[in-house]
C-alpha positions as CSV (number, residue, x, y, z in Angstrom):
1,M,34.6,11.2,-61.3
2,P,36.2,8.9,-64.0
3,D,38.1,10.5,-66.9
4,L,36.4,10.5,-70.2
5,T,37.9,8.7,-73.2
6,I,37.8,10.3,-76.6
7,E,36.6,8.0,-79.4
8,H,36.5,8.7,-83.1
9,I,33.4,7.8,-85.0
10,R,32.3,8.2,-88.6
11,T,29.2,10.1,-89.4
12,C,27.4,11.2,-92.5
13,K,28.3,14.8,-93.3
14,K,24.6,15.6,-93.5
15,N,24.6,15.4,-89.7
16,L,26.8,18.4,-89.6
17,F,25.4,20.4,-92.5
18,F,22.4,19.8,-94.8
19,E,20.7,22.2,-97.1
20,T,17.9,21.8,-99.7
21,K,15.4,23.9,-101.6
22,V,11.6,23.5,-101.0
23,Q,8.8,24.9,-103.0
24,G,6.1,26.5,-100.9
25,S,2.3,26.2,-101.5
26,K,2.3,29.6,-103.3
27,G,5.2,28.8,-105.6
28,N,7.9,30.5,-103.5
29,V,11.2,28.6,-103.0
30,Y,12.7,28.4,-99.5
31,T,16.0,27.1,-98.2
32,V,15.8,24.6,-95.4
33,T,19.1,24.1,-93.5
34,Y,20.3,21.8,-90.8
35,C,23.5,23.2,-89.2
36,E,25.2,24.3,-86.1
37,S,23.2,27.0,-84.3
38,P,24.6,30.4,-83.7
39,G,23.9,29.7,-80.0
40,G,27.1,27.8,-79.5
41,P,29.3,25.0,-80.7
42,Y,27.8,21.5,-81.0
43,Q,24.2,22.8,-80.9
44,Y,22.5,21.9,-84.1
45,G,19.1,23.0,-85.4
46,W,16.8,23.4,-88.3
47,F,16.3,26.7,-90.1
48,C,14.0,27.8,-93.0
49,T,13.9,31.1,-94.9
50,C,10.1,31.2,-95.0
51,P,8.3,33.9,-93.2
52,H,6.6,31.5,-90.8
53,N,9.8,30.1,-89.5
54,T,11.6,33.5,-89.5
55,Y,9.0,35.5,-87.5
56,R,7.3,32.9,-85.4
57,R,10.4,30.9,-84.4
58,K,8.5,27.6,-84.8
59,E,9.1,24.6,-86.9
60,C,7.4,25.2,-90.2
61,K,5.9,22.7,-92.6
62,H,8.9,22.9,-94.9
63,I,11.2,21.7,-92.1
64,K,8.8,18.9,-91.2
65,Q,8.7,17.9,-94.8
66,V,12.5,17.8,-95.2
67,K,13.3,16.2,-91.8
68,A,12.4,12.7,-93.1
69,T,14.7,13.0,-96.1
70,K,17.9,13.9,-94.2
71,C,20.3,11.1,-93.6
72,S,21.3,10.8,-90.0
73,W,23.7,7.8,-90.1
74,N,26.6,7.5,-87.7
75,W,28.6,4.6,-86.5
76,E,28.9,4.4,-82.7
77,A,32.4,3.0,-82.4
78,W,32.1,2.2,-78.7
79,M,28.9,0.2,-79.1
80,G,29.6,-1.2,-82.6
81,N,25.9,-1.8,-83.3
82,H,25.6,0.2,-86.5
83,A,26.7,-0.5,-90.0
84,E,30.2,0.6,-90.8
85,A,31.0,3.1,-93.5
86,N,31.4,1.6,-97.0
87,P,35.0,0.5,-97.9
88,D,35.4,3.8,-99.9
89,G,34.4,5.8,-96.9
90,T,30.9,6.7,-98.1
91,C,27.7,6.6,-96.0
92,P,26.0,3.1,-96.2
93,E,22.5,4.7,-96.0
94,C,22.7,7.6,-98.6
95,G,26.0,7.1,-100.4
96,G,27.2,10.6,-99.4
97,E,30.4,11.6,-97.8
98,T,31.3,10.7,-94.2
99,T,33.7,12.4,-91.8
100,A,35.3,11.5,-88.5
101,I,34.2,13.3,-85.3
102,R,35.4,13.0,-81.8
103,V,33.1,12.0,-79.0
104,A,33.7,11.6,-75.2
105,V,32.7,8.3,-73.7
């Protein structure tokens, strides 16, 4: 089996942690979060504080609503087929912060 090479790529920080507030249909405000799951490192998932998501463990309408708004930009260094980060290091899609992560190729 060949050895893996570690590459560094830039990714929007929203790929590692994203949180926003959503108003429910009855006026309640819920927090929708995309972050690392308690199940283990490098396992990410969506979470919402609404009762539907908390008790039924299914993706609620608030998560579905927010999914389309989260930036998911990253630059795949080994393929080079995505836009690079802006010269100031910000994300070319949303203008937010980027960070370097390590990936095995």
